[in-house]
N, C-alpha and C positions, 0 to 999 in steps of 0.2 A: 349818369349819375348809377346805375347798378353795381360797375363796376369800382365806384366810389365807396357806394355801400359793402360789397364784397370784400374791397382792401380792408376797410374796420372790423371785418369778422361778421357783417349785421344781417344775414342772409336770411333770418326770418323777415327782415323788412323788405326784401328783394325777391320775390314770389317767381317774377317771371324772368329767370338767364336768361334764356332761350338763345343755344349753342349756332342756331342758322341765321341768328339776324344779323350777317358779317360773311365776311369772308371773299373769296379772290372775287373781283368783279362787281362787290354790294356798291361802291361808292358811283359807278357806273348806271348799276340796276336803281338806284337812288332817283339820278338824274333824269332818267327815263321815264321813273314812277312807277318801275316795276318790282319794287323792293321797297318794304316789308310786305308780305303777301297776305298780313291777314287783315281780313275783314274785307279780298278781290283776288284769291286766290285764282279761283274758275277763271278771271277773266285774262289773269298775267299768264295763265296757262296755257290759255287761247291762244293769245298776244304770242307770247314768245313759239308756238309751235305754225302759227300761220307764216308769222315771220321767217320760218325756215321754208315751209313748205311753201306758201302758195306762188312764190317768187319763182318758184322752180316747175311750178304748174306752170304760166303765164309763159314763160320763156321758151320752156318746150313747145309751145303752143308756136311760140315765133318762130322754133327754129323747125318746126316743121317734123318735133319726134315725139307728140303727145302720146299718136295713136299706130306712127305706122314710120317706114323712110330706114327703118335700124331692125336689126334683130332684137333688142331688149328697148320699146318704147317706154319714156315715162310711167304712162298709166299701169302699163306691166310690172314695173319695181317693186316689190314689195317691201326688200331691202328699205328704198325710202319713205314709202308713205309709213313703215313701223316706225322709224327709226324718229322720224318728227311729228308723225300726228298719234304717236301710241306712247314710245321711250320719254320723249322729252319731255311732255304734259305729265305724264309721270314723275321723271326726276323732278322737276320744279313744283307739283303737289305734295312730292314727298317729304316737303323743307318742315309741314305744318305738323303731321303728326309725329315724325323725325325726334322735329325739337322740341315738340311739347315731352314726348318721351323722356329724352334728355335733361329737361327739366325735372323731369318727377324722380329719375334719377341720382341724380344729383343732390338735388333736396333731401334723398332718402337717407342720405351718409349721413343728413344732421339730423332728419328726424328720428331717426332707428336711434340716435346715439354712439353711432362707431364711431365718432372722431371725439377723440376728449377735448374737455373744455380746454385746456391747455396750448390744444392745436389748431382750434377753430382758426383763429389767425391766420397762422400756416394756409390752412388748406383755403383759405378764401383767397392768400395769394397765388395760389395755385390754379385757381380756378381765373384768375384774372391775369394770371402769364398765357393760359389757355387761349383763352379771347385774343390777345395780344397775337399769339402766333397765329391763330383764327384769319386776324385781319392784316399779316403781314402784306408786305409790299412785294418783297423775295417771293413768297409763295405764290401770291397773283401772279407776277412771271411764270414764274415754273411751271405752274396752271397754263394759264394762258400758251406757252410755248409749247408743253409738251399735247396741247390738242390740234395743233397747227403741224407738230410733227407727224404725229399719227394720223392726221385727216390725209398728209402728204404722203405719209407710207401708203395709205389703206388706196390713192387714188394711183398710186404707181404700181402697187401691188395685189390689187385687190380690184375697183372695181373697174376700171380700163385696159384688164389682162384680154378679155374676147375683142376688143376693139368696136365692136358690132351694137353700139350702147348708147341711150339719149348724151353721156356725157360727150360723145367724140363724135369727128365727123373728120373728114379724108376719103381716100390720103394726101397727101401723109395726115396723119390724125393726129386733130388739134379740138383743143376745148369748144365746146359750142358755148352761147350763151348761159343759158342752164345750167353747164357742165362748169363755168367759172364760176356761177353764186351757190354752185352743188361745193366747189372745191374752196374759195374762201369766204363763205359765211356759214352754208348750212352745215354742212360734215363739222367742220370744229368748232362750232357751237353745239353740237350733239355733246362731241369730246370734251367740250370745255364746262359743261352741266354735269357731266359723267365723273370728271376727274377730280370735278370740286368736290362731291362728296368723297372722294379719295383722300383729297385733304383734310375733311371733317373726322372722317374714320381715323387717320393718322392721330390728328390732334386730341380725339375724345380718349383713342388708345395712351398718348403720351400722359392724357391727365390721370389715366388710371392708373397707371404705372408711378408716377408719383404720388398718389394718393395711399396704393399700396402700402410704398414704404414707411408710410408715415409707423405709431404704433396705433392701427386704428382695436379696435374693443369688438376683436369675433369672437365669438361662442361656439367649440367642437360641436358641443350639441344642438346649434340649431337646428330647427326639424327643415331648411331647406336645403342641410348637409353642404353649404357651401360657406358655412360661418355668419351668414346674415347678409351673404352679398349675393343671392340668390335672384333679387331684384332687379340684377345687370341682364343675366339671360332671359329674366319674365319680360326685361323689355324690349326685348331684338324682333318680335313678332311686325312691326311695324317696318323693318329694314327689309322684308319680305317684297316691300314697293319695289324697293333699288335691285333685289333679283328677277323678280319678275320683269322690269323693263330692259336689263341688259340679255337676259334670256330671248325675248320678245325679239332683240334685235338683232342677237346671234340668228334666232332662228328663222327668222324672215330671211336673210342674208342666203341661208341654205337653200331655202325654199325656193330663191330668185333663181339661183344656178341649178338647181334639180328639175324646174318647172319649163325655164327656159336655154340653159346652157348643156343638155344630156345629161348633167352630175347624179349620179345616186348619194344615198345619204350613206354607205356604206363606206363613203369617199370622207365625208366629214364628221361621221358620230364619234371618228378619238376626238378629233379637235373641237367639236362643240362639250363633251364631257369634259376635257383639259377647262373651257373657258368658264364652264361653270363652276368647275371645282373652283377654281379660282376666284370670280369672283366670290363663292360662299364664303373662302379662306380671308377675302378682304374684310367682308361685311362681319365675322365670327374675329376678323383677327384683335382687336382690341382687348375681348376678354381674356385672350392668354396675360394680359398685362398684370393680372394678378394671378396668376400660378403662380409665382416662389411663396405669395404671403398666403394662400392656402395650403400649399405643401406644408409650410412651418407648422399651419395652425392644425394639421395633422397630425405633425410627428408630435411636437407636444400635447395633441390631446390623447392621443394612445397611450403615453406615458405618463401623463396626469391622470388618466382613468383607468389604464393598470396597476399604478399602484392604488387608486381607491378603490379599485374591487378586491386587488390582492387586501387588503386590510378590510375591505364588510367580509370577505368570504371567510376569514381567519378566521375572524368573531363568529360568521355563521356557523362555520363547522365546530366551533369550540361549544358555541352554546346548545349542537343539537345532535352532535355525533359523539362527542368526546364522553365515553360511558363512564370516565369518575364524576365529573358533573351534567347530571342531568338536571335537565330545564323544569321550572316546576307550573309554568306557561303554557295554556293547552296549545299543542300544535293549529287545531282547526281553528279560524280567524285569526290568523295569528298574520300580521304583515309584514313579517320578515321574510315569508319568501315573495308574495307581491313586490318588494322592497330590492329581490335578486332579481326578479324576472324585470324592472324598470331598469336595475342597474345594465342587465345584460343587454336589455334594448341601446340605452344610451350609448354604449360601447358599440355595437352594431351602428349607430350613425357618424361614431367619428369615423369607426375603419369604411364608411362609404362615403368620405367628403371627399365630392368631386373636383379634381384641381380647376378644370375651366366650369366656370357657374354657370352651364348652358344644359337643362334638360332635355330630354331625348325627344317628346314631343316637341319641343323648340325646334330642334334641327329637323326633326323629320320634316316639319311646317315648312320651314326654309328651302327642303331641299325638295319637296313636292309642287313648290309655288315656281321655283326654278323650272320642273320638270313643266309645265303645265303650259308654256309655248310650242312647248315641240314636239305635243300631241299628237298636231295632223302631222310631222312630218314621219312619224310612225308607218302611216297609211302607205310612204311609198318604199316602203323596205319590199323586198322577194318574197320573205316569210308573210310579213302580212298580206300580203296582194293576195300570196296563194291561200291563205287561208279566209280572208272574203271571198275571195273566189267559189273554195268548199262551201264554205256558205248560204251563199246565196244558192248552189246547187240542190241544196238538200230542201230551200223553201220556196224554188221556184220552178 
């Protein structure tokens, strides 16, 4: 029904577009009564987390690798616990704040009168097409395939590299019962909910790119310094949930290697930074879809406001500086000087239009949220350890 109303351009009667109410796996989740989330989000998130984690606990006990018999028992594996008890619930619960924010951003194009009346049916059609792309069967197949391929890669290259873990038994090394559930269910599930968000970001960015090609009613002097599109960057803060979840999963994997495999943070800090930057780029990426529109706006605004400034300053100087034409108007109290200052301020706004509608505050918050799970790792570096030792000597 919402798509039908959108196709007619009747967006005012469809306030809940709910971008995340669908996508890869949605049909199966609905059959399992795990979708939509509204009204039961905590129960669904807890259920998905327990489905991934609790069988591992039971099977690890059956295999005898819950607390011993291997270099890395299940209960010592921080990466597994953080992935399934922290990251997975956050990735599921993120549907609500992010979905609501995407709905508000979509409605703002109409509420702020950025889309011309004659283009609103086209805008509604782009929205319907975006929803169809979100629910594409091909996209679902790609996400599921990518989840299993990446899970297999981690099992081969990452999780089983030491051999002495709860995943494997041997020699020859073979997967334990817990390891089989981990490889076939839990790890692909984690990657599925993660890649589903990547797919949604792709669809959102594609939608923004197509909308930006319309003749939007952007204004160069808009105080948000983004032509009126600043709400796109303001609505990015809920995406910090995804950044935090991804960073927590990466940090916990590094912590497990440091604590139980003799690794050091120095060996992994470059990898962590690279993965964090990649996560931030993926989250912020859709905003780059409007860069061409904002660059065109800035260029046009500089020419138009430059021409206006030239005409005004020419008349201003003719009135107040030309000796042959002295003005009879008193200088004190005249609005001409204030208008000149306002014109200069407007020109500064035009010159400061941001190609990407993202403020420094929002970008800084995303970075800090991403770094938060890695803070405990800093205590494992030699520099921090030496600092703490010196500090303790001062007080003890």
